[in-house]
C-alpha positions in Angstrom: -36.7 -29.0 -66.1 -34.7 -28.7 -69.3 -36.1 -29.5 -72.7 -33.6 -32.4 -73.1 -34.9 -34.0 -69.8 -38.5 -33.7 -71.0 -37.6 -35.3 -74.4 -35.8 -38.2 -72.6 -38.8 -38.8 -70.4 -41.1 -38.8 -73.4 -38.9 -41.3 -75.2 -38.8 -43.6 -72.1 -42.6 -43.3 -71.8 -43.0 -44.1 -75.5 -40.8 -47.2 -75.1 -42.9 -48.4 -72.2 -46.1 -47.9 -74.1 -44.6 -49.9 -77.1 -43.6 -52.8 -74.8 -46.9 -52.9 -73.0 -49.3 -52.1 -75.8 -50.6 -55.4 -76.7 -53.0 -57.6 -74.8 -55.3 -59.9 -76.7 -55.3 -61.8 -79.9 -57.5 -59.6 -82.1 -56.4 -56.4 -83.6 -59.2 -54.5 -81.9 -58.3 -56.0 -78.5 -54.7 -55.1 -79.0 -55.5 -51.5 -80.1 -57.9 -51.0 -77.1 -55.5 -52.3 -74.5 -52.6 -50.3 -76.1 -54.7 -47.1 -76.1 -55.6 -47.6 -72.4 -52.1 -48.3 -71.3 -50.8 -45.5 -73.4 -53.3 -43.0 -72.1 -52.3 -43.9 -68.5 -48.6 -43.7 -69.1 -49.0 -40.5 -71.1 -51.0 -38.8 -68.4 -48.6 -39.8 -65.6 -45.6 -38.9 -67.7 -46.9 -35.6 -68.7 -47.9 -34.7 -65.1 -44.4 -35.6 -63.9 -42.8 -33.4 -66.5 -45.0 -30.4 -65.7 -47.1 -30.7 -68.8 -50.8 -31.2 -69.2 -52.0 -34.7 -68.2 -54.9 -34.5 -70.7 -52.5 -33.8 -73.6 -50.3 -36.6 -72.3 -53.2 -39.0 -72.2 -54.4 -38.1 -75.7 -50.9 -38.5 -77.2 -50.2 -41.7 -75.2 -53.5 -43.2 -76.1 -52.9 -42.5 -79.8 -49.4 -44.0 -79.7 -50.4 -47.0 -77.6 -53.5 -47.7 -79.8 -51.4 -47.5 -82.9 -48.7 -49.7 -81.5 -51.3 -52.3 -80.3 -53.1 -52.3 -83.6 -50.0 -52.6 -85.7 -48.3 -55.3 -83.8 -49.1 -59.0 -84.0 -49.6 -61.5 -81.2 -46.3 -63.1 -82.1 -44.5 -59.7 -81.6 -45.8 -58.8 -78.2 -48.2 -60.9 -76.1 -49.3 -60.0 -72.6 -52.0 -62.5 -72.5 -55.8 -62.3 -72.4 -57.3 -58.8 -71.9 -59.2 -58.2 -68.7 -62.5 -57.7 -70.6 -62.4 -61.2 -72.2 
């Protein structure tokens, strides 16, 4: 797999995380849901590209958590989180 292909897959995974990163109305709910979704997408994306799923989960969780915590409910709203 070429470096360019890996970068494209990482960018697509990041875009998915950004779009799916926010469930809930509070900042903490949004950050938690974003981190969970990001970790899952990062682990799967990294495994598919031949990387370490643990590293992918850590990076995806950090990006998803940040995206969820920094967005507002009016920006992205996927509804009530499962734990509420």
